[in-house]
C-alpha atoms as a printed R data frame, in Angstrom:
    type eleno elety resid chain resno      x      y      z
1   ATOM     1    CA   MET     A     1 70.827 10.322 65.507
2   ATOM     2    CA   LEU     A     2 68.724 13.087 67.049
3   ATOM     3    CA   ILE     A     3 66.951 16.200 65.809
4   ATOM     4    CA   ASP     A     4 66.886 19.477 67.721
5   ATOM     5    CA   SER     A     5 63.386 20.565 66.749
6   ATOM     6    CA   HIS     A     6 63.676 24.114 68.128
7   ATOM     7    CA   CYS     A     7 66.776 26.285 68.469
8   ATOM     8    CA   HIS     A     8 67.864 29.849 67.752
9   ATOM     9    CA   LEU     A     9 71.149 29.390 65.936
10  ATOM    10    CA   ASP     A    10 71.576 33.097 65.250
11  ATOM    11    CA   ARG     A    11 71.812 33.622 69.031
12  ATOM    12    CA   VAL     A    12 74.136 30.742 69.896
13  ATOM    13    CA   ASP     A    13 77.552 31.726 71.281
14  ATOM    14    CA   LEU     A    14 80.075 30.610 68.667
15  ATOM    15    CA   LYS     A    15 83.181 31.457 70.725
16  ATOM    16    CA   PRO     A    16 83.877 27.761 71.452
17  ATOM    17    CA   TYR     A    17 83.881 27.271 67.663
18  ATOM    18    CA   ASN     A    18 86.239 30.196 66.946
19  ATOM    19    CA   GLY     A    19 83.267 32.222 65.731
20  ATOM    20    CA   ASP     A    20 82.923 29.917 62.735
21  ATOM    21    CA   PHE     A    21 79.351 28.817 62.011
22  ATOM    22    CA   ASN     A    22 80.485 26.162 59.537
23  ATOM    23    CA   HIS     A    23 82.731 24.655 62.201
24  ATOM    24    CA   PHE     A    24 79.841 24.751 64.684
25  ATOM    25    CA   VAL     A    25 77.557 22.866 62.282
26  ATOM    26    CA   THR     A    26 80.223 20.249 61.532
27  ATOM    27    CA   GLU     A    27 80.999 19.671 65.214
28  ATOM    28    CA   THR     A    28 77.301 19.519 66.110
29  ATOM    29    CA   GLN     A    29 76.699 16.849 63.480
30  ATOM    30    CA   ALA     A    30 79.669 14.899 64.825
31  ATOM    31    CA   THR     A    31 77.866 14.616 68.182
32  ATOM    32    CA   GLY     A    32 75.002 12.741 66.532
33  ATOM    33    CA   ILE     A    33 72.659 15.643 65.775
34  ATOM    34    CA   ASP     A    34 71.200 14.913 62.370
35  ATOM    35    CA   HIS     A    35 69.110 18.062 61.876
36  ATOM    36    CA   MET     A    36 68.201 21.394 63.498
37  ATOM    37    CA   LEU     A    37 65.215 23.698 63.123
38  ATOM    38    CA   CYS     A    38 66.294 27.338 63.478
39  ATOM    39    CA   VAL     A    39 63.286 29.295 64.707
40  ATOM    40    CA   SER     A    40 62.497 32.920 63.870
41  ATOM    41    CA   ILE     A    41 61.594 35.544 66.463
42  ATOM    42    CA   SER     A    42 61.303 38.745 64.388
43  ATOM    43    CA   MET     A    43 60.902 39.945 60.842
44  ATOM    44    CA   GLU     A    44 63.826 42.376 61.213
45  ATOM    45    CA   LYS     A    45 66.252 39.608 62.215
46  ATOM    46    CA   TRP     A    46 64.922 37.022 59.791
47  ATOM    47    CA   PRO     A    47 67.080 37.995 56.760
48  ATOM    48    CA   ALA     A    48 70.316 37.721 58.769
49  ATOM    49    CA   MET     A    49 69.168 34.428 60.283
50  ATOM    50    CA   MET     A    50 68.420 33.013 56.853
51  ATOM    51    CA   LYS     A    51 71.736 34.230 55.462
52  ATOM    52    CA   MET     A    52 73.472 32.310 58.251
53  ATOM    53    CA   VAL     A    53 71.663 28.989 57.709
54  ATOM    54    CA   GLU     A    54 71.044 29.155 53.962
55  ATOM    55    CA   GLY     A    55 72.334 26.207 52.020
56  ATOM    56    CA   PHE     A    56 72.841 23.884 54.975
57  ATOM    57    CA   GLY     A    57 70.942 20.674 54.259
58  ATOM    58    CA   THR     A    58 70.944 19.810 57.960
59  ATOM    59    CA   ILE     A    59 69.159 23.019 58.983
60  ATOM    60    CA   SER     A    60 65.558 24.054 58.409
61  ATOM    61    CA   ALA     A    61 64.007 27.366 59.434
62  ATOM    62    CA   SER     A    62 60.754 29.108 60.252
63  ATOM    63    CA   VAL     A    63 59.360 32.603 59.814
64  ATOM    64    CA   GLY     A    64 57.445 34.451 62.489
65  ATOM    65    CA   VAL     A    65 57.398 36.984 65.310
66  ATOM    66    CA   HIS     A    66 57.664 35.905 68.941
67  ATOM    67    CA   PRO     A    67 54.739 37.050 71.129
68  ATOM    68    CA   ASN     A    68 57.104 38.988 73.415
69  ATOM    69    CA   GLU     A    69 58.530 41.095 70.593
70  ATOM    70    CA   GLN     A    70 57.352 44.712 70.854
71  ATOM    71    CA   ASP     A    71 58.240 47.905 68.998
72  ATOM    72    CA   CYS     A    72 58.937 45.759 65.970
73  ATOM    73    CA   HIS     A    73 57.582 45.327 62.477
74  ATOM    74    CA   GLU     A    74 54.157 43.700 62.638
75  ATOM    75    CA   PRO     A    75 53.898 41.199 59.787
76  ATOM    76    CA   THR     A    76 50.900 40.801 57.574
77  ATOM    77    CA   MET     A    77 49.642 37.418 56.539
78  ATOM    78    CA   GLU     A    78 50.976 38.122 53.042
79  ATOM    79    CA   GLU     A    79 54.456 38.949 54.341
80  ATOM    80    CA   LEU     A    80 54.657 35.762 56.378
81  ATOM    81    CA   ALA     A    81 53.372 33.669 53.493
82  ATOM    82    CA   GLY     A    82 55.785 35.364 51.098
83  ATOM    83    CA   ARG     A    83 58.828 34.512 53.189
84  ATOM    84    CA   ALA     A    84 57.539 31.003 53.820
85  ATOM    85    CA   VAL     A    85 58.150 30.094 50.161
86  ATOM    86    CA   HIS     A    86 61.892 29.866 50.900
87  ATOM    87    CA   PRO     A    87 62.804 26.195 50.434
88  ATOM    88    CA   GLN     A    88 64.329 25.904 53.920
89  ATOM    89    CA   VAL     A    89 61.297 27.383 55.688
90  ATOM    90    CA   VAL     A    90 59.154 24.546 57.019
91  ATOM    91    CA   ALA     A    91 56.960 26.308 59.593
92  ATOM    92    CA   ILE     A    92 55.256 29.522 60.697
93  ATOM    93    CA   GLY     A    93 56.348 30.870 64.078
94  ATOM    94    CA   GLU     A    94 57.242 30.933 66.713
95  ATOM    95    CA   THR     A    95 53.961 32.545 67.576
96  ATOM    96    CA   GLY     A    96 51.417 32.361 70.359
97  ATOM    97    CA   LEU     A    97 50.673 34.144 73.611
98  ATOM    98    CA   ASP     A    98 52.829 35.079 76.594
99  ATOM    99    CA   TYR     A    99 51.135 36.661 79.603
100 ATOM   100    CA   PHE     A   100 54.187 36.225 81.848
101 ATOM   101    CA   ARG     A   101 56.365 38.922 80.294
102 ATOM   102    CA   SER     A   102 53.661 41.204 78.869
103 ATOM   103    CA   GLU     A   103 51.085 43.248 80.748
104 ATOM   104    CA   GLY     A   104 48.067 45.423 80.047
105 ATOM   105    CA   ASP     A   105 45.821 45.125 77.030
106 ATOM   106    CA   LEU     A   106 47.233 42.223 75.047
107 ATOM   107    CA   ALA     A   107 44.849 42.404 72.102
108 ATOM   108    CA   TRP     A   108 47.905 43.016 69.910
109 ATOM   109    CA   GLN     A   109 49.242 39.571 70.868
110 ATOM   110    CA   HIS     A   110 45.916 37.984 69.948
111 ATOM   111    CA   ASP     A   111 45.861 39.787 66.598
112 ATOM   112    CA   ARG     A   112 49.450 38.777 65.805
113 ATOM   113    CA   PHE     A   113 48.702 35.178 66.752
114 ATOM   114    CA   ARG     A   114 45.672 35.045 64.485
115 ATOM   115    CA   THR     A   115 47.700 36.503 61.611
116 ATOM   116    CA   HIS     A   116 50.262 33.730 61.965
117 ATOM   117    CA   ILE     A   117 47.601 31.033 62.060
118 ATOM   118    CA   ARG     A   118 46.021 32.400 58.900
119 ATOM   119    CA   ALA     A   119 49.434 32.507 57.182
120 ATOM   120    CA   ALA     A   120 49.993 28.876 58.164
121 ATOM   121    CA   LYS     A   121 46.662 27.885 56.682
122 ATOM   122    CA   GLN     A   122 47.413 29.825 53.508
123 ATOM   123    CA   THR     A   123 50.801 28.164 53.068
124 ATOM   124    CA   GLY     A   124 49.879 24.740 54.436
125 ATOM   125    CA   LYS     A   125 52.834 24.870 56.829
126 ATOM   126    CA   PRO     A   126 52.586 23.902 60.502
127 ATOM   127    CA   LEU     A   127 52.710 26.308 63.427
128 ATOM   128    CA   ILE     A   128 55.336 26.585 66.156
129 ATOM   129    CA   ILE     A   129 53.483 27.698 69.277
130 ATOM   130    CA   HIS     A   130 54.879 29.520 72.307
131 ATOM   131    CA   THR     A   131 52.478 29.747 75.235
132 ATOM   132    CA   ARG     A   132 53.214 30.909 78.768
133 ATOM   133    CA   ASP     A   133 50.576 31.608 81.420
134 ATOM   134    CA   ALA     A   134 48.042 31.725 78.581
135 ATOM   135    CA   LYS     A   135 46.993 28.158 77.892
136 ATOM   136    CA   GLU     A   136 43.231 28.797 77.841
137 ATOM   137    CA   ASP     A   137 43.417 31.676 75.351
138 ATOM   138    CA   THR     A   138 46.034 29.888 73.265
139 ATOM   139    CA   LEU     A   139 43.837 26.821 72.839
140 ATOM   140    CA   ARG     A   140 40.728 28.950 72.287
141 ATOM   141    CA   ILE     A   141 42.300 30.964 69.481
142 ATOM   142    CA   LEU     A   142 43.705 27.823 67.863
143 ATOM   143    CA   ARG     A   143 40.178 26.401 67.836
144 ATOM   144    CA   GLU     A   144 38.534 29.609 66.599
145 ATOM   145    CA   GLU     A   145 41.002 29.963 63.729
146 ATOM   146    CA   GLY     A   146 40.800 26.329 62.655
147 ATOM   147    CA   ALA     A   147 44.492 25.716 63.315
148 ATOM   148    CA   ASP     A   148 43.876 21.980 63.359
149 ATOM   149    CA   GLU     A   149 43.863 22.167 59.541
150 ATOM   150    CA   VAL     A   150 47.651 22.602 59.593
151 ATOM   151    CA   GLY     A   151 48.592 21.505 63.089
152 ATOM   152    CA   GLY     A   152 51.999 22.161 64.520
153 ATOM   153    CA   VAL     A   153 53.805 21.909 67.826
154 ATOM   154    CA   LEU     A   154 53.533 23.353 71.318
155 ATOM   155    CA   HIS     A   155 57.221 23.938 71.814
156 ATOM   156    CA   CYS     A   156 59.067 23.962 75.151
157 ATOM   157    CA   PHE     A   157 56.015 22.436 76.798
158 ATOM   158    CA   THR     A   158 55.508 23.676 80.368
159 ATOM   159    CA   GLU     A   159 51.879 22.763 81.037
160 ATOM   160    CA   ASP     A   160 50.088 19.682 82.358
161 ATOM   161    CA   TRP     A   161 48.761 16.519 80.726
162 ATOM   162    CA   ASP     A   162 45.241 17.937 80.337
163 ATOM   163    CA   THR     A   163 46.634 20.821 78.271
164 ATOM   164    CA   ALA     A   164 48.735 18.421 76.214
165 ATOM   165    CA   ARG     A   165 45.693 16.240 75.568
166 ATOM   166    CA   LEU     A   166 43.660 19.213 74.325
167 ATOM   167    CA   ALA     A   167 46.517 20.254 72.038
168 ATOM   168    CA   LEU     A   168 46.800 16.722 70.679
169 ATOM   169    CA   ASP     A   169 43.085 16.857 69.870
170 ATOM   170    CA   LEU     A   170 43.836 19.957 67.771
171 ATOM   171    CA   ASN     A   171 46.389 18.063 65.654
172 ATOM   172    CA   PHE     A   172 49.411 19.417 67.534
173 ATOM   173    CA   TYR     A   173 52.575 17.716 68.677
174 ATOM   174    CA   ILE     A   174 54.202 18.303 72.070
175 ATOM   175    CA   SER     A   175 57.895 19.201 72.305
176 ATOM   176    CA   PHE     A   176 59.977 18.799 75.459
177 ATOM   177    CA   SER     A   177 62.970 21.007 76.239
178 ATOM   178    CA   GLY     A   178 65.580 20.979 78.984
179 ATOM   179    CA   ILE     A   179 62.917 22.100 81.450
180 ATOM   180    CA   VAL     A   180 61.649 18.517 81.590
181 ATOM   181    CA   THR     A   181 64.913 17.560 83.323
182 ATOM   182    CA   PHE     A   182 64.412 20.052 86.169
183 ATOM   183    CA   LYS     A   183 63.632 18.534 89.552
184 ATOM   184    CA   ASN     A   184 60.415 20.527 90.109
185 ATOM   185    CA   ALA     A   185 58.989 19.883 86.611
186 ATOM   186    CA   THR     A   186 56.705 17.098 87.782
187 ATOM   187    CA   GLN     A   187 53.656 18.016 85.684
188 ATOM   188    CA   ILE     A   188 55.779 18.288 82.551
189 ATOM   189    CA   GLN     A   189 57.349 14.939 83.303
190 ATOM   190    CA   ASP     A   190 53.886 13.440 83.712
191 ATOM   191    CA   ALA     A   191 52.940 14.725 80.262
192 ATOM   192    CA   ALA     A   192 56.186 13.365 78.813
193 ATOM   193    CA   ARG     A   193 55.235  9.908 80.027
194 ATOM   194    CA   LYS     A   194 51.737 10.071 78.545
195 ATOM   195    CA   VAL     A   195 52.062 11.737 75.132
196 ATOM   196    CA   PRO     A   196 51.598  9.113 72.401
197 ATOM   197    CA   ALA     A   197 54.792  7.837 70.812
198 ATOM   198    CA   ASP     A   198 53.928  9.354 67.447
199 ATOM   199    CA   ARG     A   199 53.245 12.867 68.783
200 ATOM   200    CA   TYR     A   200 56.257 14.128 70.739
201 ATOM   201    CA   LEU     A   201 59.505 15.904 69.901
202 ATOM   202    CA   VAL     A   202 62.637 16.975 71.771
203 ATOM   203    CA   GLU     A   203 64.390 20.330 71.562
204 ATOM   204    CA   THR     A   204 66.900 22.607 73.252
205 ATOM   205    CA   ASP     A   205 65.502 26.112 72.643
206 ATOM   206    CA   SER     A   206 69.208 26.962 72.650
207 ATOM   207    CA   PRO     A   207 70.878 29.148 73.670
208 ATOM   208    CA   TYR     A   208 68.285 29.192 76.457
209 ATOM   209    CA   LEU     A   209 67.098 26.657 79.062
210 ATOM   210    CA   ALA     A   210 70.033 24.283 79.175
211 ATOM   211    CA   PRO     A   211 69.098 20.876 80.604
212 ATOM   212    CA   ILE     A   212 70.645 19.280 83.638
213 ATOM   213    CA   PRO     A   213 73.654 18.847 83.933
214 ATOM   214    CA   HIS     A   214 74.265 22.143 82.076
215 ATOM   215    CA   ARG     A   215 71.526 24.211 83.743
216 ATOM   216    CA   GLY     A   216 72.495 27.859 84.064
217 ATOM   217    CA   LYS     A   217 75.069 27.623 81.282
218 ATOM   218    CA   PRO     A   218 74.789 28.464 77.562
219 ATOM   219    CA   ASN     A   219 72.734 25.866 75.735
220 ATOM   220    CA   TYR     A   220 73.678 24.188 72.450
221 ATOM   221    CA   PRO     A   221 71.826 21.850 70.080
222 ATOM   222    CA   HIS     A   222 73.943 18.853 71.059
223 ATOM   223    CA   HIS     A   223 72.485 19.107 74.573
224 ATOM   224    CA   VAL     A   224 69.248 17.720 73.131
225 ATOM   225    CA   ARG     A   225 70.747 14.330 73.951
226 ATOM   226    CA   HIS     A   226 70.256 15.049 77.665
227 ATOM   227    CA   VAL     A   227 66.595 15.867 77.025
228 ATOM   228    CA   ALA     A   228 66.130 12.683 75.002
229 ATOM   229    CA   GLU     A   229 67.873 10.556 77.638
230 ATOM   230    CA   PHE     A   230 65.655 11.973 80.376
231 ATOM   231    CA   VAL     A   231 62.489 11.414 78.358
232 ATOM   232    CA   ALA     A   232 63.652  7.870 77.632
233 ATOM   233    CA   GLY     A   233 63.953  7.263 81.362
234 ATOM   234    CA   LEU     A   234 60.477  8.660 82.013
235 ATOM   235    CA   ARG     A   235 58.956  6.474 79.313
236 ATOM   236    CA   GLU     A   236 61.067  3.450 80.302
237 ATOM   237    CA   ILE     A   237 62.418  2.979 76.811
238 ATOM   238    CA   SER     A   238 65.885  3.259 75.263
239 ATOM   239    CA   LEU     A   239 67.535  6.432 74.028
240 ATOM   240    CA   ALA     A   240 67.686  4.805 70.581
241 ATOM   241    CA   THR     A   241 63.911  4.396 70.624
242 ATOM   242    CA   VAL     A   242 63.374  8.050 71.580
243 ATOM   243    CA   ALA     A   243 65.765  9.111 68.808
244 ATOM   244    CA   GLU     A   244 63.960  6.966 66.244
245 ATOM   245    CA   GLN     A   245 60.484  8.080 67.340
246 ATOM   246    CA   THR     A   246 61.239 11.800 67.540
247 ATOM   247    CA   THR     A   247 63.121 11.798 64.252
248 ATOM   248    CA   ARG     A   248 60.190 10.137 62.493
249 ATOM   249    CA   ASN     A   249 57.760 12.512 64.206
250 ATOM   250    CA   TYR     A   250 59.786 15.533 63.129
251 ATOM   251    CA   TRP     A   251 59.700 14.598 59.463
252 ATOM   252    CA   ASN     A   252 56.014 13.646 59.664
253 ATOM   253    CA   LEU     A   253 55.210 17.094 61.042
254 ATOM   254    CA   PHE     A   254 57.502 19.322 59.011
255 ATOM   255    CA   GLY     A   255 57.787 17.290 55.815
256 ATOM   256    CA   GLY     A   256 60.761 16.367 53.717
257 ATOM   257    CA   GLN     A   257 63.411 13.794 54.373
258 ATOM   258    CA   PRO     A   258 66.685 13.816 56.310
259 ATOM   259    CA   ASN     A   259 69.314 16.101 54.740
260 ATOM   260    CA   SER     A   260 67.053 16.840 51.759
């Protein structure tokens, strides 16, 4: 059994499931996916996302605002902490910095990031970190805010081993998405070989970033198997071992027990 540690279920195309979310969840479980973490990107869309996943024991959720979101409601620490009391919410995020899609004075991204870190520390829940072309500032702000007190995960990891090592030192896990299967992802693959067995996760980031052999097509949580198989090959271990390790790591990071 595998866990998709990062997906956006409110954005997944349900047409193959006749538009029925219940059918989608049932069919996904039948493929050997034991649990999914549905990750928030905005405060405005959070209520609808939670309405969709509420009550499913195989789905957890987060609360947060993606660093690329603009012209949106800017959450306070109190608002994030208030929504985090929902029993299915296990993390704060996704949050972080993205210098690839945003330009100009990005102080607003820094401020938003710090607010999320402080909410995580207030609630004791781990952080889900998005970082793109901003690794130095991401790590610096995590250090300055004492994020190691709660830890979390650098999701959809796209950096090198040195960055992974520094994140590990800050009490963070490293999560690999379909990008690790891409032919030119050599530095990510190097990190996937080296991250300690008790500190890595696998994810889809669906509906985005489908792994080979589905690259360029809509992504779904059951495609996490391709990510896990590829990581198993890199680490020269079995798929069953990757499934066991990443499942244990998921529950160690986010708390709880399977299907609780």
